[in-house]
C-alpha positions as CSV (number, residue, x, y, z in Angstrom):
1,M,7.8,-28.9,-54.8
2,T,5.4,-28.6,-57.7
3,L,5.4,-30.6,-60.9
4,N,6.4,-27.4,-62.6
5,S,9.5,-27.2,-60.5
6,E,10.3,-30.9,-61.2
7,L,10.2,-30.3,-64.9
8,C,12.4,-27.2,-64.6
9,V,15.3,-28.9,-62.7
10,K,18.1,-29.9,-65.1
11,P,21.6,-31.2,-64.7
12,G,24.0,-28.3,-64.2
13,Q,21.6,-26.3,-62.0
14,R,22.8,-25.1,-58.6
15,V,21.1,-26.0,-55.3
16,E,21.5,-25.2,-51.6
17,L,20.7,-27.3,-48.6
18,C,21.4,-26.3,-45.0
19,G,24.1,-23.9,-46.1
20,Y,25.8,-26.4,-48.4
21,Y,26.0,-25.6,-52.2
22,G,26.1,-28.1,-55.0
23,T,25.5,-28.8,-58.6
24,V,22.8,-31.1,-59.9
25,R,24.3,-33.9,-62.0
26,Y,21.3,-36.3,-62.2
27,V,17.5,-36.0,-62.2
28,G,15.4,-39.1,-62.1
29,E,14.5,-42.3,-60.2
30,V,16.9,-44.4,-58.2
31,P,15.5,-48.0,-58.0
32,P,14.1,-49.6,-56.1
33,T,12.7,-46.4,-54.6
34,R,10.1,-44.4,-56.4
35,G,9.9,-40.7,-57.1
36,T,12.4,-38.1,-58.3
37,W,15.9,-37.9,-56.9
38,L,18.6,-35.3,-57.5
39,G,22.1,-36.5,-57.8
40,V,24.2,-33.7,-56.4
41,D,27.9,-33.0,-56.6
42,W,28.6,-30.9,-53.5
43,D,31.2,-28.1,-53.4
44,D,32.3,-29.4,-50.0
45,P,33.3,-33.0,-50.4
46,T,32.5,-33.8,-46.8
47,R,28.8,-33.1,-47.4
48,G,28.6,-36.0,-49.9
49,K,28.8,-39.8,-49.4
50,H,29.9,-41.3,-52.7
51,S,31.1,-40.7,-56.3
52,G,27.7,-40.9,-57.9
53,T,27.4,-44.7,-57.7
54,H,24.6,-46.5,-56.0
55,E,24.5,-50.3,-55.6
56,G,26.9,-50.8,-58.4
57,E,25.1,-48.5,-60.8
58,K,26.8,-45.3,-62.0
59,Y,24.3,-42.4,-62.1
60,F,26.6,-39.4,-62.4
61,S,30.3,-38.3,-62.0
62,T,31.7,-36.2,-59.2
63,R,34.8,-34.0,-58.8
64,H,35.8,-35.8,-55.6
65,P,35.3,-39.5,-54.5
66,T,33.0,-38.5,-51.7
67,S,31.3,-35.3,-52.9
68,G,28.1,-37.0,-54.4
69,S,24.8,-37.8,-52.8
70,F,21.1,-38.3,-53.7
71,V,18.6,-36.0,-52.2
72,R,14.8,-35.6,-52.7
73,L,13.8,-32.7,-54.8
74,E,11.6,-31.2,-52.1
75,K,14.6,-31.0,-49.7
76,V,16.7,-28.6,-51.7
77,N,16.5,-24.9,-52.3
78,L,16.4,-24.1,-56.0
79,G,16.8,-20.4,-55.5
80,R,14.7,-17.4,-56.4
81,S,14.7,-14.6,-58.9
82,C,16.9,-11.5,-58.5
83,P,13.9,-9.1,-58.2
84,A,12.4,-11.4,-55.4
85,A,15.7,-11.3,-53.5
86,I,15.9,-7.5,-53.8
87,R,12.3,-7.1,-52.5
88,D,13.2,-9.3,-49.6
89,R,16.5,-7.7,-48.8
90,Y,15.5,-4.0,-49.3
91,G,11.7,-4.0,-49.0
92,E,10.1,-1.8,-46.3
93,V,9.7,-3.4,-42.9
94,K,6.8,-2.1,-40.9
95,N,6.1,-2.6,-37.2
96,D,9.6,-3.9,-36.4
97,E,11.7,-2.2,-33.8
98,T,14.9,-3.1,-35.5
99,A,13.7,-2.1,-39.0
100,G,14.4,-5.6,-40.4
101,I,17.8,-6.1,-38.9
102,D,18.2,-9.7,-37.9
103,K,18.0,-9.8,-34.1
104,E,20.5,-12.6,-33.9
105,D,23.0,-10.5,-35.8
106,L,22.3,-7.6,-33.5
107,S,22.9,-9.7,-30.5
108,L,26.2,-10.9,-31.9
109,V,27.3,-7.3,-32.4
110,Q,26.3,-6.4,-28.9
111,C,28.3,-9.3,-27.6
112,K,31.4,-8.6,-29.7
113,I,31.7,-5.0,-28.6
114,N,30.4,-5.7,-25.1
115,A,27.5,-3.3,-25.4
116,P,24.4,-5.2,-24.3
117,F,22.2,-2.1,-24.5
118,L,23.2,-1.2,-28.0
119,E,20.2,0.1,-30.0
120,V,19.8,0.8,-33.7
121,V,18.6,4.3,-34.3
122,G,17.5,5.7,-37.6
123,F,17.5,2.4,-39.4
124,D,13.8,2.8,-40.1
125,K,14.6,5.9,-42.2
126,V,17.4,4.0,-44.0
127,N,15.0,1.1,-44.6
128,R,12.3,3.4,-46.0
129,K,14.9,5.0,-48.3
130,Q,16.2,1.7,-49.5
131,S,12.7,0.4,-50.1
132,Q,12.3,3.0,-52.9
133,F,13.8,0.5,-55.3
134,Q,14.1,2.9,-58.2
135,N,16.7,4.9,-56.2
136,L,18.9,1.9,-55.4
137,L,22.4,2.4,-56.8
138,V,24.3,-0.3,-54.8
139,V,22.7,-3.7,-54.2
140,W,24.3,-6.5,-52.2
141,L,22.7,-9.9,-52.5
142,R,25.5,-12.2,-51.3
143,G,24.1,-15.5,-50.1
144,H,20.5,-14.7,-51.0
145,N,20.0,-17.8,-53.2
146,V,19.5,-15.9,-56.5
147,S,19.2,-18.3,-59.3
148,G,17.8,-16.2,-62.2
149,P,16.6,-12.9,-63.6
150,G,12.8,-13.4,-63.0
151,E,10.2,-12.3,-65.5
152,Q,11.3,-10.5,-68.6
153,G,11.8,-6.8,-67.9
154,E,10.9,-7.2,-64.2
155,L,14.3,-6.2,-62.8
156,M,14.6,-3.2,-65.1
157,Q,11.2,-1.9,-63.9
158,L,12.1,-2.5,-60.3
159,C,15.6,-1.1,-60.0
160,P,16.6,0.6,-63.3
161,N,19.5,2.6,-61.7
162,I,21.7,-0.1,-60.2
163,K,25.4,0.7,-60.7
164,E,26.9,-1.9,-58.4
165,L,25.6,-5.4,-57.9
166,D,26.9,-8.1,-55.6
167,L,25.7,-11.6,-56.6
168,S,28.5,-13.6,-54.9
169,R,27.7,-17.0,-53.4
170,N,24.4,-17.5,-55.0
171,L,22.8,-20.2,-57.2
172,I,23.5,-18.7,-60.7
173,H,24.7,-21.6,-62.9
174,S,25.1,-20.1,-66.3
175,W,26.3,-17.0,-68.0
176,Q,23.2,-17.0,-70.1
177,S,21.1,-16.5,-66.9
178,L,23.6,-13.8,-65.6
179,S,23.4,-12.0,-69.0
180,R,19.6,-11.7,-68.7
181,I,20.2,-10.0,-65.3
182,A,22.9,-7.6,-66.6
183,D,21.0,-6.9,-69.8
184,Q,18.3,-5.1,-67.7
185,L,20.7,-2.9,-65.8
186,R,21.8,-0.3,-68.3
187,H,24.0,1.6,-65.7
188,L,25.7,-1.5,-64.2
189,R,29.4,-0.7,-63.7
190,V,30.5,-3.1,-60.9
191,L,29.5,-6.8,-60.7
192,N,30.6,-9.4,-58.2
193,I,29.8,-13.0,-59.1
194,S,32.4,-14.7,-56.8
195,E,31.7,-18.2,-55.5
196,N,29.2,-19.1,-58.2
197,Q,29.9,-22.3,-60.2
198,M,29.1,-21.2,-63.8
199,Q,29.6,-23.1,-67.0
200,I,31.5,-21.4,-69.7
201,P,29.2,-20.8,-72.7
202,P,30.2,-22.4,-76.0
203,Q,29.9,-18.9,-77.7
204,P,30.7,-16.3,-75.1
205,I,30.7,-13.5,-77.7
206,I,26.9,-13.6,-78.2
207,Y,26.5,-12.1,-74.7
208,Q,28.7,-9.0,-75.3
209,G,25.7,-6.8,-75.5
210,S,24.6,-7.5,-71.9
211,F,27.9,-6.3,-70.4
212,Q,28.7,-3.3,-72.6
213,V,29.0,-0.7,-69.8
214,L,30.6,-3.0,-67.3
215,E,33.9,-1.6,-65.9
216,H,34.7,-3.8,-62.9
217,I,34.1,-7.5,-62.5
218,I,35.0,-9.7,-59.5
219,M,35.2,-13.5,-60.1
220,G,36.9,-15.0,-57.0
221,R,36.8,-18.7,-56.1
222,M,35.0,-19.8,-59.3
223,E,37.5,-22.6,-60.1
224,Y,38.3,-21.1,-63.4
225,S,41.6,-21.5,-65.3
226,W,43.2,-18.5,-67.1
227,S,42.1,-19.9,-70.4
228,Q,38.5,-19.9,-69.2
229,I,38.9,-16.4,-67.9
230,L,40.0,-15.3,-71.3
231,D,36.9,-17.0,-72.8
232,C,34.7,-15.1,-70.4
233,A,36.5,-11.9,-71.2
234,L,35.0,-12.0,-74.7
235,M,31.7,-11.0,-73.0
236,W,33.0,-7.8,-71.4
237,L,35.6,-6.1,-73.6
238,S,35.3,-2.7,-71.8
239,V,36.3,-4.0,-68.3
240,E,39.0,-1.9,-66.7
241,T,39.2,-3.8,-63.3
242,L,39.4,-7.6,-63.3
243,Q,39.6,-9.5,-60.0
244,V,40.0,-13.3,-60.3
245,P,41.6,-14.3,-56.9
246,F,41.7,-17.8,-55.6
247,N,40.9,-19.6,-58.8
248,N,42.6,-22.6,-60.5
249,I,45.0,-20.4,-62.5
250,T,48.4,-22.1,-62.7
251,T,49.6,-20.9,-66.1
252,L,49.0,-17.7,-68.0
253,E,49.0,-16.7,-71.7
254,T,49.3,-13.3,-73.4
255,P,45.7,-12.2,-74.1
256,P,44.7,-11.9,-77.8
257,D,44.7,-8.3,-79.2
258,E,41.0,-7.7,-78.6
259,I,40.8,-9.1,-75.0
260,L,41.7,-7.3,-71.7
261,Q,43.1,-4.3,-73.7
262,H,41.4,-1.8,-71.4
263,V,42.3,-3.5,-68.1
264,K,44.1,-1.1,-65.7
265,S,43.8,-3.3,-62.6
266,L,44.3,-7.1,-62.4
267,D,44.1,-9.2,-59.2
268,L,45.5,-12.7,-59.3
269,E,46.0,-13.2,-55.6
270,G,45.9,-16.7,-54.3
271,N,46.3,-18.6,-57.5
272,S,49.2,-21.0,-58.0
273,V,51.3,-19.3,-60.6
274,N,54.7,-20.5,-59.4
275,D,56.8,-19.5,-62.4
276,W,57.7,-15.8,-63.0
277,R,57.9,-16.5,-66.7
278,E,54.1,-16.9,-66.6
279,I,53.7,-13.5,-65.0
280,N,55.8,-11.9,-67.8
281,K,53.2,-13.0,-70.3
282,L,51.0,-10.2,-69.0
283,G,53.7,-7.6,-69.6
284,T,52.3,-6.4,-72.9
285,L,48.9,-5.4,-71.6
286,P,48.8,-1.8,-72.8
287,C,46.9,-0.1,-69.9
288,L,47.9,-2.2,-66.9
289,E,48.7,0.0,-63.9
290,Y,47.8,-2.2,-60.9
291,L,48.8,-5.9,-60.5
292,N,48.2,-8.0,-57.4
293,I,50.1,-11.3,-57.4
294,S,50.3,-11.8,-53.7
295,H,50.3,-15.4,-52.4
296,V,50.8,-17.0,-55.8
297,G,53.9,-19.0,-54.9
298,V,56.6,-17.2,-57.0
299,S,60.2,-17.6,-55.7
300,E,62.0,-15.2,-58.0
301,V,61.5,-12.1,-60.2
302,Y,63.1,-11.6,-63.6
303,F,62.5,-9.1,-66.4
304,P,64.4,-9.3,-69.7
305,V,66.2,-6.2,-70.9
306,F,67.2,-5.4,-74.4
307,Q,70.9,-4.7,-75.3
308,A,72.2,-2.0,-73.0
309,E,68.8,-0.9,-71.6
310,Q,68.6,-0.9,-67.8
311,K,64.8,-0.8,-67.8
312,T,62.5,-3.6,-69.1
313,R,60.0,-3.0,-71.9
314,L,57.5,-5.2,-70.1
315,F,54.8,-3.7,-67.9
316,S,55.5,-0.3,-69.3
317,T,52.5,1.3,-67.6
318,L,52.6,-0.5,-64.2
319,K,52.6,1.7,-61.1
320,H,51.3,-0.5,-58.4
321,L,52.6,-4.1,-57.7
322,Y,51.7,-6.3,-54.8
323,L,54.0,-9.3,-54.1
324,S,53.3,-10.1,-50.5
325,R,53.2,-13.7,-49.0
326,N,55.3,-15.3,-51.8
327,N,58.5,-17.3,-51.6
328,I,61.0,-14.7,-52.8
329,H,64.3,-15.4,-51.2
330,S,66.9,-13.3,-52.9
331,W,67.8,-9.6,-53.0
332,E,68.5,-10.0,-56.7
333,S,64.7,-10.3,-57.2
334,I,64.3,-6.9,-55.5
335,N,66.9,-5.5,-57.9
336,E,64.8,-6.7,-60.8
337,L,61.9,-4.5,-59.7
338,D,64.1,-1.5,-60.3
339,K,63.8,-2.4,-64.0
340,L,60.1,-1.4,-64.1
341,L,59.9,2.0,-65.7
342,H,57.0,3.5,-63.7
343,L,56.7,1.5,-60.5
344,E,55.7,3.8,-57.6
345,D,53.9,1.5,-55.1
346,L,55.1,-1.9,-53.9
347,G,53.5,-4.3,-51.5
348,F,56.1,-6.8,-50.2
349,H,55.2,-8.4,-46.9
350,E,56.0,-11.9,-45.7
351,N,58.7,-13.0,-48.1
352,P,61.7,-15.1,-46.9
353,V,64.3,-12.6,-48.0
354,L,63.0,-10.1,-45.5
355,Q,63.8,-12.5,-42.6
356,E,67.5,-11.9,-43.1
357,E,67.3,-8.5,-41.5
358,N,65.3,-6.8,-38.8
359,E,62.1,-5.1,-40.1
360,E,63.5,-1.5,-40.3
361,T,66.7,-2.6,-42.1
362,A,64.8,-4.8,-44.5
363,R,62.6,-1.8,-45.4
364,Q,65.7,0.4,-45.9
365,L,67.3,-2.2,-48.3
366,V,64.1,-2.5,-50.4
367,I,63.9,1.3,-50.7
368,A,67.6,1.7,-51.6
369,R,67.4,-1.0,-54.3
370,I,64.4,0.4,-56.1
371,G,64.8,4.0,-57.1
372,N,61.3,5.0,-58.2
373,I,59.0,3.6,-55.5
374,K,57.2,6.2,-53.4
375,T,55.1,3.9,-51.2
376,L,56.2,0.6,-49.6
377,N,53.7,-1.6,-47.9
378,R,51.2,1.3,-48.0
379,V,53.5,3.6,-46.1
380,V,54.7,6.7,-47.9
381,I,58.5,7.0,-48.4
382,T,59.5,10.5,-47.5
383,N,62.6,12.2,-49.1
384,D,64.4,12.0,-45.7
385,E,63.6,8.2,-45.4
386,R,64.9,7.5,-48.9
387,K,68.1,9.5,-48.3
388,G,68.7,7.8,-45.1
389,A,68.1,4.3,-46.6
390,E,70.4,5.0,-49.5
391,I,73.2,6.3,-47.3
392,D,72.9,3.3,-44.9
393,Y,72.9,1.0,-47.9
394,L,76.2,2.7,-49.1
395,K,77.7,2.2,-45.7
396,K,76.5,-1.4,-45.3
397,Y,78.3,-2.6,-48.4
398,G,81.1,0.0,-48.4
399,V,83.9,-2.4,-47.6
400,I,82.9,-4.9,-50.4
401,W,82.5,-2.0,-52.8
402,G,85.9,-0.6,-51.9
403,T,87.5,-3.9,-52.5
404,A,85.6,-4.8,-55.7
405,A,86.1,-1.4,-57.2
406,K,89.9,-2.1,-57.7
407,P,90.0,-4.3,-60.8
408,L,93.7,-3.7,-61.2
409,D,94.5,-5.3,-57.9
410,I,95.9,-8.8,-58.6
411,K,93.8,-10.3,-55.7
412,N,90.6,-8.6,-57.0
413,P,90.2,-9.4,-60.7
414,K,87.6,-7.6,-62.8
415,S,85.0,-10.4,-62.2
416,T,84.8,-9.3,-58.5
417,L,83.4,-5.9,-59.6
418,V,81.0,-7.6,-62.1
419,T,79.7,-9.9,-59.4
420,F,79.2,-7.0,-57.0
421,L,77.3,-5.0,-59.6
422,Q,75.1,-8.0,-60.4
423,T,74.2,-8.1,-56.7
424,H,74.1,-4.3,-56.2
425,P,73.2,-2.7,-59.6
426,R,72.2,0.7,-58.1
427,Y,75.4,1.1,-56.0
428,P,77.3,3.1,-58.6
429,L,74.3,5.5,-59.0
430,L,74.2,6.1,-55.3
431,V,78.0,6.7,-55.2
432,D,77.5,9.3,-57.9
433,K,74.6,10.8,-55.9
434,Y,76.2,10.9,-52.4
435,G,79.9,10.1,-52.9
436,A,81.7,6.9,-52.1
437,P,81.7,5.8,-48.4
438,D,84.9,6.1,-46.4
439,V,86.1,2.5,-46.6
440,R,88.6,3.0,-43.9
441,E,85.7,3.4,-41.4
442,Y,84.6,-0.2,-42.1
443,K,87.8,-2.1,-42.9
444,T,88.4,-3.3,-39.4
445,P,86.1,-3.6,-36.4
446,N,85.7,-0.3,-34.7
447,I,86.7,-1.2,-31.2
448,S,85.8,2.2,-29.8
449,R,82.1,1.7,-30.5
450,T,81.9,-0.9,-27.7
451,K,83.7,1.3,-25.1
452,L,82.0,3.7,-22.7
453,I,81.8,7.3,-23.5
454,T,80.8,10.3,-21.3
455,V,78.1,12.5,-22.7
456,N,76.5,15.6,-21.3
457,I,72.7,15.2,-21.5
458,F,70.9,18.5,-20.9
459,C,67.5,20.1,-21.4
460,P,67.6,23.8,-22.5
461,D,63.8,24.3,-22.4
462,H,63.1,23.1,-18.9
463,G,65.4,24.7,-16.4
464,G,68.6,23.9,-18.1
465,K,69.2,20.7,-16.1
466,S,72.1,18.6,-17.2
467,Y,73.6,15.2,-16.4
468,R,76.9,13.6,-17.3
469,K,76.4,9.9,-18.1
470,K,78.6,7.1,-19.2
471,V,77.0,5.2,-22.1
472,P,78.3,2.6,-24.6
473,Q,78.8,3.8,-28.2
474,S,76.8,0.8,-29.2
475,M,73.8,2.1,-27.3
476,R,70.7,2.6,-29.6
477,V,69.0,5.9,-29.9
478,Q,65.7,4.4,-28.6
479,N,67.5,3.4,-25.3
480,L,69.0,6.9,-25.0
481,I,65.5,8.3,-25.4
482,G,64.3,6.1,-22.6
483,L,67.2,7.3,-20.4
484,A,66.2,10.9,-21.2
485,Q,62.6,10.2,-20.3
486,R,63.6,9.0,-16.8
487,L,66.2,11.7,-16.2
488,F,63.8,14.6,-17.0
489,N,60.6,12.9,-16.0
490,T,58.8,13.6,-19.3
491,G,55.9,11.3,-18.5
492,T,54.1,10.0,-21.6
493,K,55.8,12.5,-23.8
494,I,58.6,11.0,-26.0
495,P,61.5,13.5,-26.1
496,K,63.5,14.3,-29.3
497,L,67.3,14.2,-29.1
498,V,69.8,16.5,-30.8
499,Y,73.5,15.6,-31.0
500,I,76.0,18.5,-30.6
501,S,79.7,17.8,-31.2
502,S,82.1,19.2,-28.6
503,K,84.5,19.9,-31.4
504,D,82.0,21.9,-33.4
505,P,79.2,23.3,-31.2
506,D,77.5,25.0,-34.1
507,S,76.7,21.7,-35.8
508,K,73.6,20.0,-34.6
509,F,72.3,16.7,-35.8
510,P,68.8,15.2,-34.8
511,L,69.0,11.7,-33.5
512,D,65.9,10.6,-35.4
513,R,66.6,7.0,-36.2
514,D,65.6,5.0,-33.1
515,L,67.3,1.7,-34.1
516,M,70.7,3.3,-34.9
517,E,73.6,3.1,-32.5
518,L,75.3,6.3,-31.2
519,S,78.4,5.2,-33.2
520,F,76.4,5.7,-36.4
521,Y,76.2,9.4,-35.6
522,S,79.9,9.5,-34.5
523,V,79.0,10.5,-31.0
524,E,82.3,10.7,-29.0
525,D,83.5,11.2,-25.5
526,G,82.6,14.7,-24.2
527,D,79.8,15.4,-26.7
528,H,76.4,16.8,-25.8
529,I,72.9,15.5,-26.2
530,S,70.1,18.2,-26.1
531,V,66.7,17.0,-25.0
532,H,63.4,18.5,-26.2
533,W,59.7,17.6,-25.7
């Protein structure tokens, strides 16, 4: 390390050593030894040894009791400029059979896919194309130890057309340094700076000019609070997509009028925002269409409504909401989501409330309780699926509805109906849509569904073979499909079944819900099952 380098190292600078990253907190001598030492606070506490104290003398402070250590200046990697990293990553590689692809990485791929003779073909052409730096539009420099912008104007001359830049997990320690990189990229739209430890500047607004055209910024695992995010947002007022997953965000606040007003997509995944009231503080963002609050620890959902309104005024533009891997345990929280005016797409995996039912039934209940959603867990909800889910929902709670809907009955005071509607607010709408379920069908256990019935299973398309079989009314459609496969030897083809009533042969109903029992379709003794494949 040269004297020049020694003079340049300052507290706050980021360093790397053997894959470990840390922040310099002290530069100087540590008696009785001679020479320059760096006091480093390591991101990984297991890499350090102490809290910045040596032989009773406190040299610097650390975030963890064991995250600090002293290292010699010449041992650490202080990083390199962004242009240098680009030349190294994308420069033309000559006389190399793998065109610069790391042979260890290639061997790993060969091993993983069990293809020891895998060859890379055409990568020399790709390499030559990428080495024309002025044509680079997307640049990925993750983990390339970038620490600064290089000489003034160097990056602009080298790669003037970059639109997307990944600088995640590097050694950039300040927004000032980052702004000098962005300022040279007049077409930069997407910027990833995740896993960099960067100090918040005292006057963020002075760097606005460097990020004027930025539309999408990713800031994961930077240990920022929401207040710090808002401070940073003063630098990039035009951003439409903001990703800040896995930070130190525990509370939120409504952004001031000039901040985040253009944000359409916000990702808060992995932060510890346990209280839904904090989430509602974002409800006035005027352009927000996408919100990811998966894995944040919320246990309930609640939206205020005004007077007799059934929809909330919060999140008035929200279309996509992701709530997976939380602690939501009540169906009332699902009901609350129906208050969102324009919700179309919901992600809702791995919440405790879903464990009360099997997977298919849980999906049906979510669909039935939220009227507007068109996609659930990235699977499109067809019109037939919605209709089936809503009818099943009516049937599932038909007895309770039939009882609660009689407020004049002495044994069922009006409060019974109120309680039911609080738990099932969409139920009256579905009754209006499909009609009330026949309560008599559910009042007492249907003993007949457990008895054996004889059905005629036949195949009109393959020789007209038919079989008379005794099956329980409680038999599921998927089990009847399996029986049909064996009877007609359909091989790998899965047959489709159609139910034909013996009382009304002109009425035919597809048995298209595998987990439903035959009693659900009212299959009775002497009825017919037509098999097709």
